[in-house]
C-alpha positions in Angstrom: 119.9 63.1 134.1 123.1 63.5 132.1 123.7 61.2 129.1 127.1 59.5 129.1 127.7 60.5 125.5 126.0 62.5 122.8 125.8 62.8 119.0 126.9 66.0 117.3 125.7 66.4 113.8 127.9 68.0 111.1 127.2 68.4 107.4 130.0 68.8 104.9 127.7 69.7 102.0 128.5 73.1 100.6 125.1 73.8 98.9 121.6 74.6 100.0 119.3 71.6 100.4 116.3 71.7 98.1 113.3 69.3 97.5 113.9 65.7 98.6 117.5 66.5 99.7 116.0 68.5 102.6 114.1 65.4 103.7 117.3 63.2 103.5 119.1 65.8 105.7 116.1 65.8 108.1 116.1 62.0 108.4 119.8 62.0 109.0 119.4 64.6 111.7 116.6 62.6 113.4 118.6 59.4 113.3 121.8 61.0 114.8 120.0 63.0 117.5 119.3 61.1 120.8 115.6 60.9 121.5 114.5 63.5 124.0 117.7 65.6 123.8 116.1 68.6 122.3 114.3 70.6 125.0 112.0 72.2 122.4 111.0 68.9 120.7 111.5 65.9 123.0 109.8 63.6 120.5 112.5 64.3 117.9 115.5 62.0 117.6 116.0 58.2 117.8 117.4 55.5 120.0 119.9 54.3 117.4 122.8 55.1 119.6 121.5 52.7 122.3 121.3 49.8 119.8 124.6 50.0 117.9 126.8 49.2 120.9 124.9 46.0 121.8 125.8 42.5 120.8 124.8 41.2 117.4 121.8 39.0 118.6 118.7 38.5 116.5 116.7 40.5 119.0 119.1 43.5 118.8 119.2 43.3 115.0 115.4 43.4 114.9 115.3 46.2 117.5 117.8 48.4 115.5 115.9 47.7 112.2 112.6 48.6 113.9 114.0 51.7 115.4 115.3 52.9 112.1 112.0 52.2 110.3 109.9 53.8 113.0 111.9 57.0 113.2 112.2 57.4 109.4 108.4 56.9 109.1 107.9 59.9 111.5 108.9 62.2 108.7 105.6 63.3 107.1 107.1 63.3 103.6 107.9 59.6 103.7 105.4 57.2 102.0 103.9 55.0 104.7 105.3 51.4 104.7 108.0 52.2 102.1 110.9 52.2 104.6 113.3 49.2 104.5 116.3 48.6 106.7 119.0 46.0 105.9 121.8 45.2 108.3 124.8 44.6 106.1 127.4 44.1 108.9 127.3 43.8 112.7 130.3 42.6 114.6 132.5 43.7 117.5 134.0 46.6 115.6 131.3 47.9 113.3 127.6 48.1 112.4 126.6 48.9 108.8 123.0 49.4 107.8 121.3 50.4 104.5 118.1 52.4 105.0 115.8 53.1 102.0 112.4 54.8 101.6 110.3 56.8 99.2 109.1 60.3 99.6 105.5 61.2 98.6 105.4 62.3 95.0 108.8 60.9 94.1 109.3 57.8 92.0 112.8 56.8 93.1 113.8 55.5 96.5 116.2 57.4 98.7 119.0 55.6 100.6 121.3 56.3 103.6 124.1 54.1 104.9 124.6 54.2 108.6 128.1 53.1 109.6 129.0 52.9 113.3 132.6 52.4 114.3 132.4 51.0 117.8 136.1 51.5 118.7 135.8 55.3 118.4 132.1 55.6 119.1 131.4 57.3 115.8 128.2 57.1 113.7 128.4 58.2 110.1 125.2 58.6 108.1 126.1 58.8 104.4 124.1 59.2 101.1 124.1 55.8 99.4 124.5 57.5 96.0 128.0 57.9 94.8 129.2 61.4 95.9 131.7 62.6 98.5 129.1 64.5 100.5 128.0 63.0 103.8 126.3 63.6 107.1 128.1 62.5 110.3 127.8 62.4 114.0 130.4 61.8 116.6 130.2 60.5 120.2 133.0 62.0 122.3 134.9 59.7 124.6 134.4 61.9 127.6 
């Protein structure tokens, strides 16, 4: 079975991840990795890439939100039932989702913004805090 496209994860951060930032990176990796694509851990990844190119129906919105919550809760550092997913925009060109959660032992919530540009099949996963660092994935056209 060959997938018609794949996500490639890139990080532009120039420092070592420590503490909760490691968890943020891990969640970003899980969300941008197609489920089952790692031969050594077929349970790692998500089905986000299958939802973002669908029409903006209530069922698809609920499906994407549930997928994001379910896959984020798979991280053992995340407080159970603390994950929230808010779809900010979903149209023919773009899907934008805010994802937030708490890590065990941390008081503040952590946030990621997922932004999918449907025209170039690109999914960017960015820290929701104001800084230029981001995580991104790209689906090649071929």
